[in-house]
N, C-alpha and C positions, 0 to 999 in steps of 0.2 A: 555768371550774371550780370556782367556788365555787357558782355556781347548780346545776349538777351535782350537786355533792354535797348541797347543800339539798333537791333533788328527791329525791336517793336516801335521804337521811334519813328523809323523810316517808314514802318507800315502805317503808321498813324498819320505821318507827313503826307505819307502818298494818297492815302485816302482824304484826306484834307484837301489837297490840291486836285484831286479829283472831282471832289464834290462841289467845290466851289469854283472851280473852272477859270479862273483869270488870274490867277497866280502862280508866278514864277517856283518852283521847287526851291531854287536856289535862296529865296527869299525868307523860307519859314524854316525855324530853328526850335529846339526842344522849349528854348526861351519864349517864342513867338506866344503872345496876346492876341487871339484871334479876334476880339471884339476890340480892343484898343490900336492893334497894330494895322488891322485891315477892316475894322468895321463892320465884321461880319455880324449879323443878326437875323430874327426872324426866320424866314423860309430856309436859307442855306443852312444857318446854325443848327436848326431843327434838323435838318436832314443829315446835316454831318453827325448829330448825337444819335440817331438812328441808326446809321449806318455803323456806329462805334459798337453799340449796343449789341447789335446783331451780329457783326462780323465778328466779335470777341466773346460772345454769347454773356453778356454782362445781365446782371439782374440789378440794375441801380435805379434807386429811386431819384424822383425829382430832387430832394433834398442833395444827393450826391453830387447832383451836377450845378445845384444852385451857387456855387463858389468856385467852380472851374470856369478859368479863362485861358489856360495857357497848355500846349502841348503837353508839357510835363507833367502836368497836374492829370491829364488823361493818361498818361503811360502809367502815373502812379495808381491810379484809379484801376487800370487793367491788371497792374501786377498785383496789387491787394486781393482784389475778387478770384486772382486765378491761384491764390494758393489753398 
């Protein structure tokens, strides 16, 4: 399970870095708070959320996303919905 989580975390980080485009992957960890650490809001954040939803085939509601601010929380959401 831990190796699966680690691989999933790397995928989410890679997706985040690709979408935002100006962040070095070495700056992003599971604890990264994309809103507070990098001030990612609006279009970049919406695009990232949509890509996470699509790539991991999630059926999340806005309520699910309202309290998510870290990479770890996204990974937790993906793991919860993939059970």
